[in-house]
N, C-alpha and C positions, 0 to 999 in steps of 0.2 A: 199576280198571279198575271195581266193581262200582259206587262212587258213582257213579265216571259215569252209568254209563246207569240211575241209576236216576234223575238228577240231567236227566235228560238228556228223558224221557217225561212232564213234567212249568215245562217250559220255561219261562219270563211271553213270553222273546223267540227263542221257538224259531226263528221262519220266520232271527232274525239264520245267518250260515256267514263265521265269524273268516274262514276262509280268502276267500271271496270280497267277502264285505263291508268290511272292516276294510281302509287306504289306505294307502298314502305317504305322508307330510309332504310339500305341492303348494312348490313350491319359487315364487320371488321374492315379494313384498309383497302383507302379508291386508292389508282396507281398519282394522277396529278390531276388537278383542280384550275377551273377560273372558278369566270364574270365577267356578265352581258351589265350593259349603262345605258336603262335608256332615263336624260336627264331633262329635267322641272323646274325648278320657278315659282314658280304660279298653276304648272300645269304638273302634276305626280312626280314625282320618281323611282322608277322599276330599280334594284338591281338580285341580280340572280349568282346562284356558287352554284356550283355544275361539279363534278367531282366523274371522277372517269370509276369501272371497274369491268371490267372481262371485256369491255369495247363498247362501253356500251354508256352514257353521260344521264347518270340524275341532277339536275332541280333541285336541292338537297334545304334547303331555307331563300330564305327571299329578304328582303326592305320593299318595303314601297314607303313613302309615306307622301302624303297628295294636307300642300299647304294651310286649302281654302277650309278641311278639312281641322286642321290644328287650329285653323288660326294663328299663323306667323311662318311667314319666309326662311328655313336654312341657307348660312352658305356655305364657298362650297367646302372651302375649311371644313365645315360641321360635314355635308354628302364624306366630306374623307375620312370623316373620324366613325362616319357608318358606318363605308366599304371594312377601315379599320375592324369595326366588331364582326361582322360578318363574318368576313374568314375566319375573323381565334386562332391568329396565329400559323396560318396556312398555309401550304407553299404555293401560291402561285403560280402558273404558270403566264397569265395577261390579261387586263382587263378589257374587255372589246367593249367602244361607246361609238357613241349615235359620234360620226365627224363633225357634223355639227355646232357642237357642245364643249366649244373651245376652247373656252375656261374651267373646265372641270378635267379637265383631257390636260389642259395647260396645271393646270391642279397635282393634280392626283404623278405627274410624272418623277414633276422637283418634287414628289414625297417617294421617290426609287420605287413608284408602280407601271412595271412596265403594260402601254398601255398600245392598241392598235385601233386603229380608224374603221370601224363598222361601216360592209359595207350594203347600203340603204337600197337597195334595186328592192320595191314595195309588193311589185307581182312576183318577181324571181324568189325574193326571197320567202313572201306564202307560199310558195310554189317546192321547193327545198323546206320547207322550216314540217307537212303538210305529210311529205313523206317521209323523211326523216320521225318525225311523231309516228306513224303506219310500220313507219320498217323498226319504230323500236330502237332508232339509236338516240335516239333523245327521250328520256322516261322524265313527267310530272309530281315528284311527291306529294302525299301527302297530306305532308308542312306546308306546299306553298301556299297556300287557300286564294291571295290574293290576284295574282295565274290561277286559279281555274275557276278564280268566280269572269275573270277575264273571260278564257275563254269559252265561258254559256253566255255573258252576254256581244262577245265578235265576232258585228256579222257586217255583210255585202253594204256598199252605198249604191241601193238600185235607181240612184236617181242622179244619179254619177253619169249614166251612159256610156261606163269600161269597168272594168274589172279593179274593183278600190272598196275598201274595205272603210265605212264610216272613218267618222275623227274622234273618235269615243272609247270610250274601254279601253284604251290600243297603247298604254306606257308597258308595261308587263309584258305584253303581246309582242311589242316594237323590238325587245333586248334579246326576245325571247328569241325575233325573226333575226337578229345582229349577230348571235350562236351559231341558229343552224346557221347562219349566209360562212363561216368566219370558219365554223367546223365541216360544212360542205365543199370550199372552198381548201382544205388541207386536204381528206382525205380523195380526193381529186385532182387535184391539180388545180386550183385559183379555178378564169371564169368556164372550164369543162363540166365544173362538180352541177352547177344547170347541167348539162345537157340529162349531164349522167344520169342524173336524178329523179327527170325526166322518166328514160327511157324505163327504170325500175320502176 
């Protein structure tokens, strides 16, 4: 309880209320599908499946694999199989991946996935993600328990002396940020997206 109380004091997305802001997965077909990936071997791997419906992108499913908790690390080939299982035959426009994760990017490309290297600017990414969440251009759905859990724990590092989050409880948060930056860049023309979303 004390840990939850302390986290609440400096939450990055302090406006987000899971009881009000998380949604059920919408019924009916989606018009497009994408996946965002934060790669980890010792650290957890997180993948989010995003579907577009009426101009809104919903995070409808996810994979979260913590090798420390599970007691074994997975190979890149095994992670690629997990991605196949997550998308379940859906037509994926692109997979947005941490640009430093060269090995998984190469593995996914060799398996035929359209892979995009994410914009990994943390400060701007958090601002863009927050604005898209507030405007409900991106929505987290209730089955995505690990991303909702991290939302409640993802805090600013008050000791760093700059606007930076703590490097903990951040794996789903990182790949959500990758997705948000990609979406904002697509909608507003590259780097202009950052200033446009800030003004909104």
